[in-house]
N, C-alpha and C positions, 0 to 999 in steps of 0.2 A: 249494181254496176261495178266493174273492176277497171276504173279509169286510171290512166297514167297522168302524172304531173307534166307541166309544159317542159320540164327538163329531162323527162323520160323516167324519173324515179317514181316509185309507188308513193301515194300520199302518206305523209307522216315519217318518211325515212329521213334520218338526220345523221350527222357525224358526231353528235353529242354536244355541239355548241348550242348556245342560246339561239332560238330560231324564230322566224316569222312563220307561224302556222306549219311547223315541221320542216322549214327550209333553213339551213345554216347559212353563214355568210358566203361560202363558196357557191351554194345553190342560187342565192339571190344574185350574186355577180353574174353567174352563167345565164340566169333568166333575163336580167337587164341587158346583157350583151346580145342575147338573141333578139330582143325587141329592137335594140339599137341597130343591129345588122339588117333586119327586115325593113326598118324605117329608112335606112340609107338607100334602099332600092325603091321603095314605094311611097315614102313620105319623108324626103331627105331633110327638110328644114321647115321652120315655122312659116316661111313664105309660101310653102305648098298649100297652106290653108285656103288661099283664095280660090284655087281651082283643083283641089285635091280630089282623088277618086276614093271616096269613103267606102263605096261598095266593094271596090277592089281590095282595099285594106282589110275590110271585114272578112273577105274570102281568104286572104293571107292568114289572118288571125285564126280562122277555123282550121286551115291546113297545119298551122304550127301548134295547135292545141290550146290556144289562148282562150277559147270559148268553152272549153271542157273543164269547167271549174265549179261545178255545183257543190254546195255544201260549205258550211262556215269554216271548215278546216282549210279550204283552198281559197277563200276570199282574200287573205293576205297576199297570195300570189297575184291575184287580179289587181290589187291595190299597187303592188310593186310595178306591174306592167303599165298601169294607167299613169303612175308617176313618171315613168320613162317616156311615155307618149306626150306628157306635158312639155317636155323639152323641145318638141317639134310642133307644138300647138295642134296636135291631132286629137280630135274629140271622140275617138273610138270608145264607146262606153263599155269597156270590158268588165267593170265592176257591176254595172247594171245587169249585164248578161249573167254574171256569176250569181248575183242575188236572186234574179228571176228564176234561174235554173234551180237554185236551192229551194225556193218556195214550191216550184213545180215538182221537184223530187219528193218533198215532204208530203205532197198531195197525191203521190203515186202516178204522176203523169210522165212515165218513163220515155214515151215516144217523143214528147215535146222536149225533154231534156236532151235526148239524142239529136233532135233537130237543131237545137241551139249549138251543140258541139260541132255539128256538121256545117253550120252557117246558113242553113235554109230558113231557120226561124231566128229573127234578129230582134230581141226585145230591148225596150228602154223603159226606164222608170220616170214617172212624172207625178206631180201633185194635181189634184182635181179641183174644179170649181164648177158651179152651175151657171148657165147663162142667165141674163137678167130676167128672163121670162120663166125661169125655173124649169126649163126643158132639158135639152141634151146636156150630158156631162162634157165639159171642155177641159182639156189638159193643154197647158202652155209651156213654153220654154223646153220643148223636147229636144234633147241632143240627138243628132243623127236621125231626126224624124223623117227626113226625106228618103232614107234607105231602110228604116225600121219596118218590121212586119207586125209587131205586137207591142202593146204598152201594158205595163203593170202600174195601174193608177193607185195612188196613195191618197186616201181621204183621212187626214189626221183628225179632223173634227169629229167624224163619225167612227174613227178607229177601224177603218176597213181597207182591204186591198181588193181591187177588182181587175180582172184579166180581159183584155179586149184585143181582137184582131183589127188591124188598121185598114184592111182591104175594103171595108165598108164605111170608113170614116172619111170626113173631109179634112184633109191635111193642108194647111196653108203656111207658107214660109213667113217668118217674122224678121225681115231685114233689120239690122241694127248693129250693135257693137259686136255681137257674137258672129264669128266666121269660122266654118260654115254656119249659116243662119240657123237659129232655133226655128221650131215649127209649133203651130197650134193645131191640135186635132180635136174636131168635134165628133164625139163618139155617139153614134146613133144606135139605138137598140140596147137591150140589156147586156150586161157582161156575160162572158162564158162561164165564169164562176166568181165567187166572192169568198174572201177569207178574213179572219180577224187579224188586225195588225198586232194585237197583243200576243198572238201565237208566234210571231216573228219579231221578238223585242229588240233584236240588234240590227235589224235591216236598215233602219234610218241612220243609225250611228255609223255603220260600215259604209253606207253610200256617201255620207257626209265626209268620212275620212278619205275615201277615194277622191272626191272632188277637191278636198284640201290638199292632198298629196299632188294632184295634177297641177293645181294653181301654184303651189310652192315650187314645183319643178320648172314651170314657165318663168317664174321670177328668178330662180337660180340661174337659168340659162341667160336671161337678160343681164344678170349680175356678172356672169362670166364674160359676156361680150363687153360690158363696161370696164372690167379689169383689163381685158386685152386692149381696149381702146385707150385706157389711161396709160398703158405702157408704151403705146406707139404714137399717140397724138402729141405733137409739140406745140407749145404756146410760149412766147417770150423766151425762146431759145432752149427750152427743156421740156421733157415729157410732163403732161399735166398730172400724172400720178405722183410726181415729186412734190406737188403742192399739198400742204398738210390738210387744207379744207377738203380736197378731193380724196386723198388717201384715207383720212379718218372717216369720211362718209362711206367709202368702200369697206373699210374695216367693220363699221357698225352693221352693214348689210351682211358681211361674211359671218359675223358673230351671230346675228339673229337667224340666218338661214341654217347655220350649223346647229343651233339650239332647236330649230323646228325639225330638222332631220333626226336629231337624237330623241326628241319627244315622240315622233312617229315610230322610231325603232322600238322605244320602250313599250309603247302601247301594243305593238304587234308581237313583241316578245312575250308580254303578259298574256295576250290572246292565245299565242301558241302553247303556253303552259296551262291554259284553262283557268287562269287566275281571274276571278271576277273583278279585281281592281283594274283590269284593262279598260273598263268603261270609263272610270275616272281619268285614267291616263289619256284615253282618246279624247275626252271632252277638254282636258287641259291642252292637248295638242291643237284641237279645233279653235279654242279661244285664243291661243297664241297666234295661230295663223290668221284668223279673221281680224285680230287686233294689230297686226304688223305688216301683212303682205302689201296692202295698198301703198303704204309709205315706202316699203322697200322697192316696189316696182317703179315708183316715181323717182327714187334715188338713182336707180339705174339709168333712167332717161335723163336725169339732170347731168350725169357724167357723160353720157353719149352725146348729149346736146343735139345739134341739128342732124348729125349723121343718123341718129336713131329715130328721127321724126318722120322720115320718108319711107314708103312701103317697099322699097327695094331691099331694105334692111329687115332682119328678123324681128327687131324689137317691137314694131307696131303690132305684129301678129301675136307675139307673146303677151303684149299688153292686153289685147282683146281676149286671149285665152284666159289669162289670170283673172281679169275683171268679170268675165262671164261666169266662170266657175264660182267666184266669190259671191256673185249675185244670187245664183241658184242655191249656194250653200246657205246664204242668209235666209232665203225663203223657206228652206227645209230645216230650219233650226229646231232643236228640241225644246221641250218645255222646262227642262231642268238645267240651270247653269252650274258652273263650278262653285260659285258662291252659295247656291242653294244646297249643293251636295255637302259643302263644308259645314254650313250652319244648321240645316234642317235634317240632314241624313247622317251627320256625324262622320262623314268620310274623312280619311286622312290621305295625305299625299302618298302615292305608291312609292315604295323604296326601289332603288336601283340595286338589286341583289348582287352580291359579290361572291356567293358560294356559301356552303353550309358552315365551314370553319370560320369564315369571315363574319357570318351572321351570329355565330356563337360568341365570338369575341365582342361584337357590337353589344349584344345583350348583357354580357358580363360587365363591360365597362359602364353601361348605363345603370345597372343595378348597384355597382360598387359606389358610384357617386350620387346615388339618389338622395342620401342625407343632406346634400347641399342644394337640392333642387329649389327649395323655397328661400334660400339665403339671398343676401344682397348681390348685386351684379359684381362679377369678378373683373379685375383689370391686371395689368402687368405688375402692379405693386401689391396685389392681394396675395397673402402667403399664409396658408393654414397648415400647421404641422401635421394635423391628422389627415388632411387631404394629400399632402406630400407623402405621408407614410403609406397610403394606399398604393401609390405608384411604386414606391420602393419595395414594399413587402410583397407585391405581386409580380415583381420583375417586369414592370411595364415601362421602365425608363430605357430607351434605346431599343424598342422592339424591332425596329427596322435595321439595326446594325447587324453585321455578321456574328454568328454564334461564337466564333473563335476569339472575338474581341469583347465577349461578354454581353452581346446583344441578344435579341429574341429571334433573329433570323426570319422574321415574318416576310412572306411574299408580298407582292404588290397589293393584292386584294385584301389580305389580312391587315396590312399596315394602313390601307385606306379606310377600312371599316373602323379600326382603332382610332385613327385621327378624327373621323367623322363623329364617333361617339364621344370623344373627349371634347370636341368643339361644341357638340350639342349639350353636354353636361356642364361645360364651362366651370370647372372646379377652381377654387382659389389656390393655385399652385405657382403664382408669380410668372416670371418669364423663363421658366426652365426649358420651355420648348425651343427657345432661341438656340440654346446650347445643344439640345438633343437633336433637333431636326435640321439645323442650318450649319452650325459651327462644327459639330462632331463629324458629319459626313465629309466636310471639307478636309478635316484633319485625317480622317480614315483614308481618303484618296491621295492626299498630297503631303501630309505632315510627317516629320521624322518620328520614329517609333517612341522615343523617350517623351516627346511632347504629346503625342497622341495618347499614350498610356496614362500620363499624368492627368490629362483633361478628362478622358473617358472614365477613369476611376472616380473622380470627384462628381461627375455628372450622374453616374450610376447610383451614387449614394443619395442623390437628390439635394446635395449641398451647394452645388455650384451654380451661380448666376453669371451669365456672360453678356457683356454689352457689345454694341457695334460702334465702330469708329470709322464711318465711311464719309458722310456728308461734310461739306465745308462751306464757308461763305460764298465761294464761287464755283462750287461743284456739288450740286444736289443729285438730280437724276443723271447728270452728265459727269459720271465719276472719272472719266478719262481726263478731266480738267483739274483734278485735285493737285494741290500745291504743297501739302505737308511733306517735308523732306526727310529722308533717312540717309545719313551719310555713314560710310564705314569708318570705324575707329578700332583701335586694338581691342579685341575681345568681343566686338559686337557692332552696335549701331548707335548713332546720336540722332535723335528725332527732334525736329522743330516744326511748329505749325499750329493749326487750330482746327478743331472738329465741332460741328454743330449737331444738335438733336440726337445726342448719344443715348439711344434707347436703354433705359434702366441703368445708366452709369452710376447713379447714387446708390443703387442696391447691389452692385456687382463688385466682384473682386478682380475680374479679368476683363480685358477688352480686346477684340480683334480689330487691329488698326491697319488701314490701307494707307501706304505712304509711297512717295515717288523715290525710287532708288537710282533712276537714270533720267536726269532732266533733259537729256538730248535724244531720247529714244524716238524713233519714228516707226509706226504711228505712236501718239502719246501714251496710249494704254499699254504699250509694250514695256514701259519702264516702271511698272507698279509692282510692289511686293506687299505681302501680308505678314503681320507680326501678332503674336499673342503677348500682351503686356500686362503686368501687374499694375492696377490702378493706384496703388500706394507708392509707386515709384517716385523718387524725388524729381521735381520739375514739372509735375502735372498739377494744374490748377483746375478745380471743378466749380462751375457756376450753374446752380440748379435752376430748372424751369418746370413749372407745373402746366400740363397741357389742358386743353378744353375737355379732354376725355377723362381727366383725373390722374393720368400717369405722370410720373416724375422723370424728366429727361435732363440733359445737361449739355452745356458748352464746355469743352475741355481745351485748355491752353497747354501746349507742349514746348517747354523751354529747356533745350539741351538734356532731354530725357535719354538716359543710357539703357539700351535693351540688349541683353546677352545674345550672342551668336546663335545659341540653340533655341531662341524664340522665333526664328524665321519659319514661317509656314510655307512649305514647299521650296521651290528654287527662287533665287534672286531674279527679279524682273519678270517672273511668271505668275504673278498674283492675279492677273486679270481673268485667266481661265477659271481658277478656283473661285474667284469672286462671282463670276457669271454663273457657275454651277450652284453656288450658295443662293444667289438671288433667284434663280429659277425654282429652286426648292422652296424658297420663301414665298414666291408667288403662288405655288400650289397650296402652301399652308394658309395663306390669306384667302385663296379661293375656297379651301375647305372650311373656312370660317362661315361659309354660307349656312353651315349647320347651326351656328349661333343665331343667325337670322331665322332659321327654321324653328328654333326653340322660341324665339320672340313671336313668330307667327302663331305657333300652337298656343302660346300664352294669350295672345290677342283673341283667337277664336274661342278659347275657353271663357274668357271674360265676357265677350259680347253674347255668347250663348247662355251662360249661367246667370249673368247679371245684365240683361239688355237695357236696364234703366241707366246704366253707366254711359251709354252712347249718347253723344251730344244730339239733342232732338233735331237740330237743323240738318244733320247728316244722315238721319235714319233712312231716308229714301235711297241713299247711295250705298247703304251698308253692304248688301249682298254683292253689288257690283265691285265695290272696293276690295272686299275679302277675296272675291274671285280673281280680280286683277293681280293682287299680291300673290295668291296661290300659283297662278300661271307664271309670274315672273320668278318666283322662288323655285318652281320645278324646272324652269328653263336654266336657272343658275346651277341647280343640282346636276342637270344633264351635262352642262359644260364642264363642271368640276369632274364628273365621272369620265368625260372624254379626256380631260387633262391627265387624270391618273393613268388611264390606259396608254396615252401617248408618252407619258414620262417613262412608263414601264418599257416601252419600245425604244427609248433613248432619243425621242424626237419631240418631246412635249414642249420644249422651250421655244420652239418656232412659232406656233400659233395657239395651241390649245391652252397652255398654262396662262399666258397673258389674257386670252379671251375669258377664261374662268375668273381671273382676278378682276378684270373690268366689270364683268356682270355681277359677281358676288358683292363687290364693294359698293357699286352704285345701287344695288338692291337694298343694302343695309340702310342707306340714306332714305330711300323711298319708303321702306317698310316702317321704320320708326317714326318718320314724319307723318305718315298716314295714320299710324296708331294713335299718336297724340292728338291729331286732328279729329279722329273719331271719338276719343275718350275725353277730350277737353283738358282744361288747365290742371286738373288734379293728377293727370298723367305726367306732369312735369315735376312732381314732388319726389324727393329722395326716398329711398327705402327706409321704412320706419317712421316717416313723417305722418302726422295725423291726417287721415283721409286720403293718403296716397293711393293712386290707382295704378295697378301694374307693378307694385313693389319697387318702383324706381328703375325698372329694367328698360322701359322705352325711352326715358329721358337720358339714361346713361348710354343706351345704344345710339341715340341720335347724336350725342356729343362725340362719342368715340368713332362714329362712322366716318368722320373727316379723316381720321388717321388711316382708315382702310384704303381710301383712294390716294393717299400720299405714300404710305410705306411700301418699300419694294419697287419704287418707281411710280410716278403719278399715272393717272389714266391716260394722259396724252402720250407719255413715254410707252405705256403698254400698247397703245394703238400703233405707235411707230414700229414696235416689235412685230405685231401681227402683220403690218403692212410689208415688212421685210419677208416674213414667212409666206406671204401671198405672192411674192415676186415683184411687188411694186417698186418703181425706181426711187432712189434716194433723192 
C-alpha cells in the first residue's frame, strides 16, 4: 500500500532533524495542531467526556487519516495524536488502531487494513481472561468498547494474539471512574485467527507508551489550569501563586512533566532511527510516568482546590482520564523492569546524541582521562599536574571560547559533549572550570581587552585558579542585598566588607569580587559592580574553612583594599547583568555534573552485578527496584540537562530549563549516593584506600559533597523561584 501520513507527506520523509518515526519537529507540530483543530470542533474540552460522540470522532479521525497508520514506522504518529487527545480526555484509541492494523498488514489482511483506515472497522486492544467456569474468553476494560467493531485480544500468559469480531459478543458497560465507561466483552466462539505475541515483540511496549503519553497529557492540562488559577485566584490580598508553597509545588510539577516529555521524545527519536536502545528508553519513560503522574495530578487538584473538584471544570474529567489510563497501563505491564535490564541484561542508559563530531569529542575525552578512572574521588582541591597537562596539551582549555581569543570555537553540541565527558571522567584538575566556564565568558562579554587577555592567557596555560567573592553574612542567594562597599579613590577603588564561602580562595591567586558601588541605587541590584582582585593585596585577611565535602573555602575580610581602576569588570554599576549570566552558566555546569552522578551509578551497577555479596542482605529484595528507580531519575535529570543546553543555545535557558536541570541533578546526587551506601552497607562509608572500603570512597565522598550541589549557584529554593518566574507565576 502507498499510504500518506496524516500531514500529507510520504512515510519517512524528514527535513533532516531528529525525528519521531520520520517526522521532524515541524511535522509533529503540524500533526498536533491538526488534532487540536479537529478536537475544537468535535471534542472541545475534557468536560465533553461525559456526553461525547466517540463514534463521530472516530469518523473524523478516518477522514483526517489518523486511522491510516499501519506499520511500526507510523506508530509514533499515533502516539503523538493520542497524546494530544489526552488534553481533552478523549479516549479515541488511535494507537490501538495503528497496532492492530500493523498486525493485520503483517498477516496479509489488506482489506481489513483499508477498512481500519476508512473507519468502518474500529479495533481496540485488550487483555484476556477466562471466566470462572473456564468457558468464554472475557476481555475487560475495553476503551471505546461501545463503538468498537473488533478486538485484538492479548493473552500474555499464553503468548498469543487473537482476533475477534464484536458483533457476536456480549458487550457490557463497566460504569466507574473511566468516562466514557470501559466495557467488558464476552467473546463467544473461536477467534477468526491467532498469532504469536513474540512475532510482534514491540506491540505491548508501544501500546503502553501510547497510554502513558495520553495520561501525561491529561496531567499536563490539569497543571496548566492550576498555573492559570494560581495567577488569578487571590487569597489574603494577593494571588495564591505568589505563596512559595504553591509556586514551588507548581514548579516541581512543571519540572517532572518537562522531564516526562523529554523522555518520551528521546524514546521516539531512537525508535525513528531504528536504534534498539529505544526499548530501554521507552521503559524508562514508562517507569517515570507510572511513578510520578498520580502525585502530579493530585498536586494540580491541591492548587485548584474547590474550583477543580466540581464537574463543570475540566479537572475532574482529566483526573478520570489520567487514572484510567494508568490503571490499564499497570495491568499491561511488561515482565522486565528497568532494574532487570540494568542488572540482568547489562543495559546502559541510552545517550542523548549530539551529533557525530560531538560524539567523537566525547569518546576522545573519556579515553584521555581513563588513567584516572580508578583513582580517588576528585574535588576542587585535587590537582594533578599530569591531568592538567592533558587539558593544556590537547587545547581543551576554553573549548567554548571564540577562536580569535584562543579558544576552541566549539558549537553548543560539541561543548556540551565535552563538558559531559569531563564531568563523567571527573579528573583531578582542581577548580580550573570556574575560570574557564564562568569567569572567562563574563570577561569575554564585558571585560576590558587588557584584563580579558591577561586572564585568558593564564587560564589557557592551566595555571590560573580563580575564586568567587559573592556571598556575605547577609547576602547569600539574595546577592542584591550585598553590603561590601567599593568607593572611588584616585587611581581606582577602596573596598571594605566581608565575604563568606569563598570557593577555592586558599588555592587561588585571583578573586572575582561583587561590591556595591552605588549605595543609593534603585532597585538595589542596579548599584553593584564586579572587580578582578589579586588575593595577595594588602588589607585582605583570609580565614580558612574545610567543608563537609573536603573542599577548602574561606571567609575574607576586606579592610581598605585598594583595587586599580583597570580591574573593574565591565561598566560601573552594571555588574548585575554579568553576574546573572555567570550564574546561569554555573547552573548549567552544576546540572551537567549529573554525569558525575552517572559515573557513580555505573560504578554501583558494576559492583552489585559483579559482587552481589556486597549488597546488604536486608535490602536484597529491593535491589532491582532501587537500581531501576535511580536509573529513571538519572535519565530524567540527563534529559533536563539536555533541554537546558538546547535552551541556553537559543539564549533563553536561564528562564526555566537551566534551573530545572540544576534542581534535578543536584537532588539526584543526594538520593543516588545515599541509596548506594544503604545498599552496600557501612563499608561504603570508608575512604578510598581504606582496608575493606567498598566503592573506593566514591559514594561516601559523593554523599558529603552532594550538599554543596544544592547550595552552590543558588539553593534549590532559589532555583524554584527562578522557574516560577519563568512560568509567569506572580511574585
